[in-house]
N, C-alpha and C positions, 0 to 999 in steps of 0.2 A: 470563443465559447464561454470564457469566464464572465462575459457581460450579459449572458442570458439570464432570465429571471430564475431559473432552477439552480443556478450557480451562486446566486447572491445570498449573503448571510447578514443578519443584523449586526450592527457595530457593537463589539463586546465591551467597549469602554477602554479608558486609558490604562487601567491596571492589568489588563489581560496580557498574558505572555504565554508563548508555546515553549516548552522545554526543548532546546536544541538537541537533536540526535535521539529523541525518545518518541518511538512510534506509539500509536494508539490502536488497540484492537477494537473495531467497531462491530464485529461479529466473531463468534468462536465456533469451531467445529473440528472435525477429525479427518475429513476426506480429502481436502485440498487447501492450499493457501493462495489467497489473492492479495498481491501487493499493489498498492495504489496510492495516489495523493491528489490533492487539488480538486478540480471539478469532477473527477471520476469516482470519488469516494461514495457519494450518494448513489450513483448509478450502479456501482459494484455491490453496494449494500442491498439495493433492490433486487439485482440479479441473483444474489446469493440466498434470498428468501426461499425457504423450503428445502435448502441444502445444508449439509453439515460441513461448513467451510470456515476457515479463519479469514477475515477481511482485515488487512493491516493498512491503516493510514500512516504513511511515513511521516507526514507533517513537515519535516525538514529533509532536504536532500544532501546538504553539506553541513554537518555530517548526517548520514542516514543510519538508522538503527539496525546495523548488520546483525547484531545478537538476536533481536526479536524475530527477524526474518528467518535466520538460520535455525533457530529453535523450532519455529513453526514448520518449516519445510522438512527438517529432520523427522519431525513427528508425522506429517502428512505424506511425505515423499512426492508431492505434486505442487507445482507453483505456476501461477498465472500472474504475469505482470501487466497491469493495465494503466496506460496513461495517455493523455492527449499531447501530441507533439507532432513534429514533422514526420514524414514517412521514414526517414533514416536518422540516425544519430541521436535518438532520444536517451534520456537518463536510464531507461530500462536496460539499455545495453551496458550500463555500468554495474548493474546488479548481477546479471547472469553469468559473466565469465569467471567469477571467483571459484577457486578450487573447492572451497567449503560448500558452496551451493551445489556443485556437481556431485560431491559426496553425499550431501543430504538428500538429493533426489534419487540417487542410485539405490 
């Protein structure tokens, strides 16, 4: 999917760097949290239009910005994790089982 035209981005240049472990909020709201990365970021941002939701682009998975996610989910009490991957064993399964996440949703 990353080779599709909708997933391509212009080359940002040699000096471009993503801060490891620092997520980026691409939309902000109060009703739910969408956690995503990679090719799904734009799709989630489009899907969130007209709704009051946080859309969080993790940008890096190791490490992932646990603090940004937990702060958002603690505030919204709802979390949707969206990623493209195999039908089983995707990285989303690494986010959900944390005790802090269960407490934030409760």
